[in-house]
N, C-alpha and C positions, 0 to 999 in steps of 0.2 A: 513352521517357520517360512517367512517370505523374505528372501534376500537378507537373511540374518535377523529378521524382526519377527517376534511371536505373531502367530496368525491373528489372534484376537485384536492385538494392537494395530496390526496392519490394516485390518478391515475397518476399524474405527477411524484411523488416519485417512484412509481412502475416502470414506463417506464424508468426513469433514472437508477434505480437499475438494470434492465434487460440489458440495454446497457453497464453499468459498468461491469456487470458480464462477458459479452462477451469479453470486453476489457481485463479483468484479465487473461483469458486463451488463448487469441490470441496474444497479444503484451505485456502483463504485467501490466502496470500502468492504470488499469481501475477503481479501487476502489476509487481513489481520487475524482471522480465525485459524489460519494455518500456523501463524507464529505462536498464537496462544496454545494451540494443540501440541506443537513441538515442545513448548516450554513445560506444559503441565503433564504430558503423557510420556515423554522420553527422558533418558538420562543425559541428554546433551547439555553442555555448558551454555551460558548466556551467549557467548560469542558464536558457538556452533549453531544455536537456535537462530540467531540473526543471519549468520552466513548462509545457512541452509535455506532459510526462507527466501533470501534475496535471489538465490539461484533459480527458484521456481517462478519468481516474479518477472524475470527477464522475458521468458517466453510469453507470458500473459501480456506484458507491456508491448512486445513486438506485434502480437496479434491485434491488440487494441489500436496501436498506432497505424498499422496497415489498413485496418477497417476505416478509420477516420480519414486517412489519406485518400482512400478510394472514394469516400463520400464527399470529399472536397473541402472539409473544414480547414485542413492544414494548408490549403492552397489560397486561403484568403489573404488579404493585404498584410495583416499583422501576424498571421499564423507562423511563418518561418522565423521571423525576427523574435517573436515572443518565445517560441520553442527553443531557439538558440540561446537566448539570455538565460532562461530558466534552467535549461539542461547544462549549460556551461558552468554556472555557479553551483548547481546541484552536485556536480562532480566533486568540487572542493569540499562541499559540505558532507557528502556521503563518505569520503575517505576520512575526514576528520571525525565523523560520528563513529565509524568502524574502529578507529584507533582509540577513541574514548571508551569504547565498550570493554577494552582490556582492563580498565581500572574500575569497572562496575562489578560488584558481587552479584551472584545469581539471585539473591534475595532482593537487592535493590533493583536489579533488572526487572524482576516481577512486579515491583511496585510501579516503576515507570511504565511498563507495559500495561498495567492495570489502569493507570491514569489516562494513557492514550486510548485504551479501549472504552473507558467510561466517557471521555470527551467525545469520541466518535459516535457513541450511542446517543448521547444528548443531542449532538448535531443532527443526526438522522431524524430523531423525533421532532426537533425544531423545524427542520426543512420539510417534514411531512405536513406540519400545521401552517407554516409561514414560508412563502416564497422569498428567497434571498434577493435583496436589492443591493445595487452597488452603493457604496459609501462615498467613493471618489472615483472619477473617471481618469485613468492614467493612460498616456500614450507611450507605448514602448519605443517609439521613434524619437522621443524627447529625452533629455538627460534625466529629468525628474522621474520619468517612468522607468527608464533603464535602471536607475539606482534602486527604486522601489521593488521592481521585479527581480533584480539581481539579489537584493537582500532577502526577498521571499524565497528565491530558489536555494540560496545557501542555507537558510534556516530549515527549510523542508528537507534538504539533503542531510543535514546533521541529525535531525530527529529520526528520519527513516533509516539512515545508516546505523545509528546507535541501537535502535529497538528492533529493526528487522521488519518494518511495515512498508507497504507501497506508498509512493508519493501521492497518488490521487486521493488518499484518505483525507488530507488537509488541503491539497493543492486546488481542487475544484472549488470549494466554497471560498477560499482565499482569493482566487482569481476573479470570481464573480463579484466579491466585495470591492475589488479594484476596477470594476467596470468592464470585465471581459464577458462576452456573451456565453451562456451556459454550454452550448455545443462546442464552441471553440475552446473553452476552459477544459472540458473533458478531453478533447483531442490533444491539446498541448500537454495535459497532465500525463497522458499515455506515453508520449515521447519522452517526457522528463523521467518517467518511471524506468524506462529502459536504461537511461544513463545512470540514475541513482543506483539501481540494483546491479547493473553491470560493473560499475567501479567499486561499489561496496563489496560485491562478491570477490573482485580481484584483491581487495585489501584483506578480506577474511581468508582468502586462499594463502596469502603470505603468512598468515597466523596459523595455518593448517586447521582452520576452524569451519570447514564445510564437510558435512556428512554426505557422501555420494549416495549411500543406500536410502537415506531418508529423503534426500532431494528427489531421487527417482520415484520413490514410493508416493510422495504427495504431489510431485510436479506433473506427472502424467494425468492423474484425475483432475488436477486443478485446471489444466489446459482444456481437457474434455468438458469440464463444467463451464468454463468460460465460453466455449463454442455453443454449448446448450443454452447459455444465458441469453444469447441473441434471440433464440426462439422463445424462451420464457418471457422476455421483456415485451413481446408483442401479444402475449396471451394472459398474462397475470398483471393485475394492478400493482405498479411499483410502490404505491403508497403502503400497501399491505406488507410488502417485503421490508420497507423502511421501518415500519412500526415493529415488526417481529424481530428484525436484526438489531434495532435500536435497543429494545428491552433486553435482549440477550446480552448485548455488549455492555450495557450498564451493570447487569448482574455479574458478568464475568469480571468487569473492571473492579467492582466493589470487593469481590472475592480475592482478586490478586493483590489489592491494596491492603486488605485486612488480614488475609491469610497467605502471604506469598511463600511458596515453598523455599526452603533454605538451600 
């Protein structure tokens, strides 16, 4: 037993969290594997799965935001304003999504998580073959841009808060489609993730839906994996990682949709 968790299960969760952490800092959507693992391999309720996952994403988001702040992306002209708009509206969405989770059965939660995983996998494979181009160029300093980015932030917050996934999963491609440069999109998404997971965690704590032992068990290796991901990103072709994770996510998504545990 490891902090009250069977050794075999603990080892599997630690391994998955390490790989997830690497994915977070190399291609973005790695944290979703932690959420899927907690759902499939533990007896946690849907609220506990989402709440526990969000606790672990706070540290990864802080790490990513600090790294991009140091490299200068967040100091650009639009960086602080865009981060503020997305983060502020994401707070409302994250709390709303966490409250909605109380009305979702564990089976329905699995189906929704499966759809999110499948869509993420398809997006990864698509981005591997085709570079994302902006559909419309929006200025966060103008009212039209503020409304669009604010709506995006709220929507991302609801989805992430409900299912227990990190904001960057959908934030980065959405921001690029809105005309935000890739590096700035990744940087802003890291900041947004801190607020989404922070306030979602606070809401789940009020529901007593956060497992401290599982959060510790997957949180530490997740952060270690995220640190290692910065090294991996410079030594491994990210396209190969996108392809591998994309295929796995599509398979996991189909499984959860067709055979969601009750």
